Every structure is written in structure tokens, then in C-alpha cells.
N, C-alpha and C positions, 0 to 999 in steps of 0.2 A: 504494500500500500504506500503510495507516494504521499509525502507531506508537502504542503505548500508553505513556503516561508515568505514573509513580507520583505520587500527590499529594505536594505539598511543604508544605502548610499543614494545620493541624488542620481548618479549615473544609472544605477540599477533600477531606480524608479522610472527614469526616462525609457529605459529598455522595456520594462514591464508595460508601460503605457503604449508603447509602439506595438508590442505584440498583441495587446488586447483591443487595439483600435478597431471599431466597427468598419465595415465596408462603407464607401461613400454613399451608397444607395440604401443604407440602413434607415429604419424609421426613426422619427425624431425622439421617441421615448428611449430608444437604445442609446442615442447620443447624450441625452440628459443623464441616464444612468452611468455612462462612460465618464462624463465630466465630473459627476458627483463622486464616483469611486476614485478617480484620480485626485480630487481635492483631499479626500480622506487619506489616501496613500501619501501624498506629498506632506500633509500635516504630520503624519507619523514619522516620516523620514526627517523632517525638520527637527524633531526631538532627539534623534539618534545620530544624524550626520551633522554634528555641530559646526564643522568647517563650512558647510553649505546651508546653514540655517536660514539666512536671509533670502538666498536664492530659492530655496524650497518654499519659503513662505510667499514669495512672488508667485510661484506656480500654484499654490493654494488659491490665491486671489484670482489668478487667471482662469483656473478651472471652475471656480465658483461663478465668475462672470459669464463664462461660456455656457454653463448649465442654466443660468438665469436667462440668457439670451434665447437659448433654444426653448426653454419653458414658455417664455413670452411669445415666441413664434407659434408654439402649439396652441396657446390660448387665443391668439389672433386668428388662427385657422379654424377654430371651432365655430360651427354654425350658431348663429344667434337665434334665440327664441324670444321674440318681442311680443 
């Protein structure tokens, strides 16, 4: 049984995010989940890879912004019931 370990360096986190990236034609909810997961991962990395703490925190903010943008797009595309 394989065990999954969380990345402990910023480089490993970037590699993990690249490997998990959804295809460009994935639905928007998959993209929201991807960005939210990345934000959690980068936050955890910021706590352990202290040499890259501030850069990892930049990526936390970036991924949270992207998740918010995609969520807003989902809301804008929902049909209105007036």
C-alpha cells in the first residue's frame, strides 16, 4: 500500500501542483477544487520550508485569488430565476 506524503519544499509543491493540474477543458468546479487544494498545500509548505516562507505565502494568495475568480465565473454563468 503506497503512502502519500505532502510536499515539504516549495519546489516539491510546484511539482505536485503541475502533476495534479486538470486538463484545460476540465469543468470549472474541478478548477476551483484544484486552486483550493493548492492554496492549502502551499500554506502547509510555508510552515515547513522556512527558507521559502514568503514565496509560498505568495502562492497561497495567488491560488486563493484564482479559486475566487473561477467561483465568481461559475456564479455568473448560473441561470437567473427572476
